[in-house]
DODO-55694 format. One record per residue (C-alpha): residue number from 1; residue in one letter; x, y, z. Coordinates in steps of 0.1 Angstrom, whole numbers, plus 5000, padded with zeros to 4 digits. Layout:
<atoms>
{num->NUM	residuo->A	x->X	y->Y	z->Z}
...
</atoms>
This chain:
<atoms>
{num->1	residuo->M	x->4855	y->3079	z->9183}
{num->2	residuo->A	x->4868	y->3091	z->9150}
{num->3	residuo->T	x->4848	y->3111	z->9126}
{num->4	residuo->I	x->4850	y->3104	z->9089}
{num->5	residuo->K	x->4840	y->3133	z->9066}
{num->6	residuo->E	x->4821	y->3127	z->9034}
{num->7	residuo->G	x->4844	y->3124	z->9005}
{num->8	residuo->S	x->4875	y->3116	z->9025}
{num->9	residuo->K	x->4895	y->3084	z->9021}
{num->10	residuo->A	x->4886	y->3056	z->9044}
{num->11	residuo->P	x->4912	y->3045	z->9070}
{num->12	residuo->A	x->4929	y->3012	z->9065}
{num->13	residuo->F	x->4908	y->2983	z->9077}
{num->14	residuo->E	x->4904	y->2945	z->9079}
{num->15	residuo->L	x->4871	y->2926	z->9082}
{num->16	residuo->L	x->4856	y->2892	z->9077}
{num->17	residuo->D	x->4837	y->2885	z->9045}
{num->18	residuo->Q	x->4806	y->2863	z->9042}
{num->19	residuo->D	x->4829	y->2832	z->9041}
{num->20	residuo->E	x->4848	y->2842	z->9073}
{num->21	residuo->K	x->4879	y->2851	z->9053}
{num->22	residuo->T	x->4898	y->2883	z->9062}
{num->23	residuo->L	x->4896	y->2911	z->9036}
{num->24	residuo->S	x->4917	y->2942	z->9040}
{num->25	residuo->S	x->4916	y->2976	z->9024}
{num->26	residuo->A	x->4951	y->2969	z->9009}
{num->27	residuo->E	x->4936	y->2940	z->8989}
{num->28	residuo->L	x->4910	y->2964	z->8975}
{num->29	residuo->D	x->4936	y->2991	z->8966}
{num->30	residuo->G	x->4929	y->3004	z->8931}
{num->31	residuo->K	x->4894	y->2988	z->8930}
{num->32	residuo->A	x->4861	y->3005	z->8935}
{num->33	residuo->Y	x->4842	y->2996	z->8966}
{num->34	residuo->V	x->4815	y->3009	z->8989}
{num->35	residuo->L	x->4817	y->3011	z->9027}
{num->36	residuo->W	x->4784	y->3014	z->9044}
{num->37	residuo->F	x->4783	y->3030	z->9079}
{num->38	residuo->Y	x->4753	y->3031	z->9101}
{num->39	residuo->P	x->4745	y->3040	z->9137}
{num->40	residuo->K	x->4748	y->3012	z->9163}
{num->41	residuo->A	x->4715	y->2996	z->9170}
{num->42	residuo->D	x->4693	y->3013	z->9197}
{num->43	residuo->T	x->4713	y->3046	z->9196}
{num->44	residuo->P	x->4701	y->3080	z->9186}
{num->45	residuo->G	x->4712	y->3094	z->9153}
</atoms>
C-alpha cells in the first residue's frame, strides 16, 4: 500500500462521478480540487 504524505501531489487517478461518468486527474489539471481519503470501514486508524 502506498503512503501519500501531506502536501504532496496526488498520483494520477480515474474514478466514477455521481453520474457514473469517468473523471480523471488529467481532466482536472490546472483546476483546484479536494481528494478526501479515509480508512476502510471496520479497520483501526
